C-alpha positions as CSV (number, residue, x, y, z in Angstrom):
1,X,40.9,-16.1,36.9
2,X,42.8,-13.5,38.9
3,X,40.9,-11.2,41.2
4,X,41.7,-8.3,43.5
5,X,38.6,-8.4,45.6
6,X,37.0,-11.8,45.4
7,X,38.2,-15.3,46.3
8,X,39.7,-17.1,43.3
9,X,38.0,-20.4,42.3
10,X,41.1,-22.3,43.3
11,X,41.2,-20.6,46.7
12,X,37.5,-21.4,47.2
13,X,38.4,-25.0,46.3
14,X,41.2,-25.1,48.9
15,X,38.8,-23.8,51.6
16,X,36.3,-26.4,50.6
17,X,39.0,-29.1,50.8
18,X,39.8,-28.0,54.3
19,X,36.2,-27.8,55.5
20,X,34.9,-30.9,53.7
21,X,31.3,-29.8,53.2
22,X,28.5,-32.2,52.4
23,X,27.9,-30.0,49.4
24,X,30.1,-27.1,48.3
25,X,28.1,-24.3,46.6
26,X,30.0,-21.6,44.6
27,X,28.3,-18.3,43.9
28,X,28.8,-14.7,43.0
29,X,30.2,-15.1,39.5
30,X,28.7,-14.8,36.0
31,X,27.8,-18.5,35.6
32,X,27.4,-18.9,31.8
33,X,28.7,-21.2,29.1
34,X,31.8,-19.0,28.7
35,X,32.9,-18.6,32.3
36,X,31.6,-21.8,34.0
37,X,34.1,-24.3,32.5
38,X,37.1,-22.2,33.6
39,X,35.7,-21.6,37.1
40,X,34.9,-25.3,37.4
41,X,38.4,-26.3,36.3
42,X,40.0,-24.0,38.8
43,X,37.8,-25.2,41.7
44,X,38.6,-28.8,40.8
45,X,42.3,-28.1,40.9
46,X,42.0,-28.0,44.7
47,X,38.7,-29.6,45.5
48,X,37.2,-33.0,44.5
49,X,34.1,-33.1,46.7
50,X,30.4,-32.6,45.8
51,X,29.9,-29.2,44.1
52,X,27.1,-27.1,42.8
53,X,27.9,-24.4,40.3
54,X,25.0,-22.1,41.5
55,X,22.8,-19.8,39.5
56,X,19.9,-17.6,40.5
57,X,16.7,-19.4,41.2
58,X,18.3,-22.6,42.5
59,X,17.0,-24.4,45.6
60,X,18.7,-26.9,47.8
61,X,16.4,-29.2,49.7
62,X,18.5,-30.6,52.6
63,X,17.4,-33.6,54.6
64,X,19.4,-36.0,56.8
65,X,19.5,-38.5,54.0
66,X,20.1,-36.3,50.9
67,X,20.6,-32.9,49.3
68,X,18.5,-32.3,46.2
69,X,19.5,-29.4,43.9
70,X,16.8,-27.9,41.6
71,X,15.7,-24.7,40.0
72,X,12.5,-23.1,41.1
73,X,9.4,-22.7,38.9
74,X,7.9,-19.2,39.3
75,X,5.4,-16.9,37.7
76,X,7.1,-13.7,36.5
77,X,3.8,-11.7,36.0
78,X,2.3,-11.4,39.5
79,X,0.7,-8.6,41.4
80,X,2.7,-7.2,44.3
81,X,1.7,-8.5,47.8
82,X,-0.2,-6.1,50.0
83,X,1.9,-3.8,52.2
84,X,2.6,-5.1,55.7
85,X,3.6,-3.3,58.9
86,X,7.3,-2.7,59.3
87,X,8.9,-4.8,62.1
88,X,11.8,-3.2,64.0
89,X,14.9,-5.4,64.1
90,X,16.9,-5.4,67.4
91,X,20.4,-5.0,66.1
92,X,21.9,-5.3,69.6
93,X,21.5,-9.1,69.4
94,X,23.1,-9.6,66.0
95,X,26.2,-11.8,66.0
96,X,29.5,-10.7,64.5
97,X,32.3,-12.7,63.1
98,X,33.6,-15.5,65.3
99,X,36.9,-15.2,67.2
100,X,38.4,-17.7,64.7
101,X,37.4,-15.5,61.8
102,X,38.8,-12.4,63.4
103,X,42.2,-14.0,64.1
104,X,43.4,-13.4,60.6
105,X,43.4,-14.3,56.9
106,X,43.7,-17.8,55.6
107,X,46.9,-18.3,53.6
108,X,45.9,-19.4,50.1
109,X,49.0,-17.9,48.4
110,X,49.9,-21.0,46.5
111,X,46.5,-21.0,44.7
112,X,46.2,-17.2,44.4
113,X,49.6,-16.8,42.7
114,X,49.0,-19.3,39.8
115,X,46.3,-17.3,37.9
116,X,48.3,-14.1,38.3
117,X,51.3,-15.7,36.9
118,X,49.3,-17.1,33.9
119,X,47.7,-13.7,33.3
120,X,51.0,-11.8,33.6
121,X,52.6,-14.2,31.1
122,X,49.8,-13.9,28.6
123,X,49.5,-10.1,28.7
124,X,53.1,-9.0,29.6
125,X,52.0,-7.4,32.8
126,X,53.3,-7.6,36.4
127,X,50.2,-7.4,38.5
128,X,50.6,-8.6,42.1
129,X,47.7,-10.2,44.1
130,X,46.4,-8.0,46.9
131,X,45.3,-10.6,49.4
132,X,45.7,-8.6,52.6
133,X,49.0,-10.2,53.6
């Protein structure tokens, strides 16, 4: 579960434990029968709150009372919509990262090191995590 450019599942879990979301939603991994159990286990090593292991075509209906997670139903064979006029986007009003985000990198060393240790032990390597610290 080590990675050089993405957040590890355990680090994601740590961030979710710190922020305490109403529903944590993981994404950007190949969520199939082979990978999902390992990713789930690693997230659960540092987070025990509500979690959705997301896939393409999922929808979250959020109300004050509840969050309902479902998959969309769609028709794959449809005609393209008619062309529309291009609308210019005023990029001068776009927001950037918050001051808090720009202050630095969250230290998740204790959950980043574990998968590297396991992988190095298994394959006889000595790969160090590159977490920007």
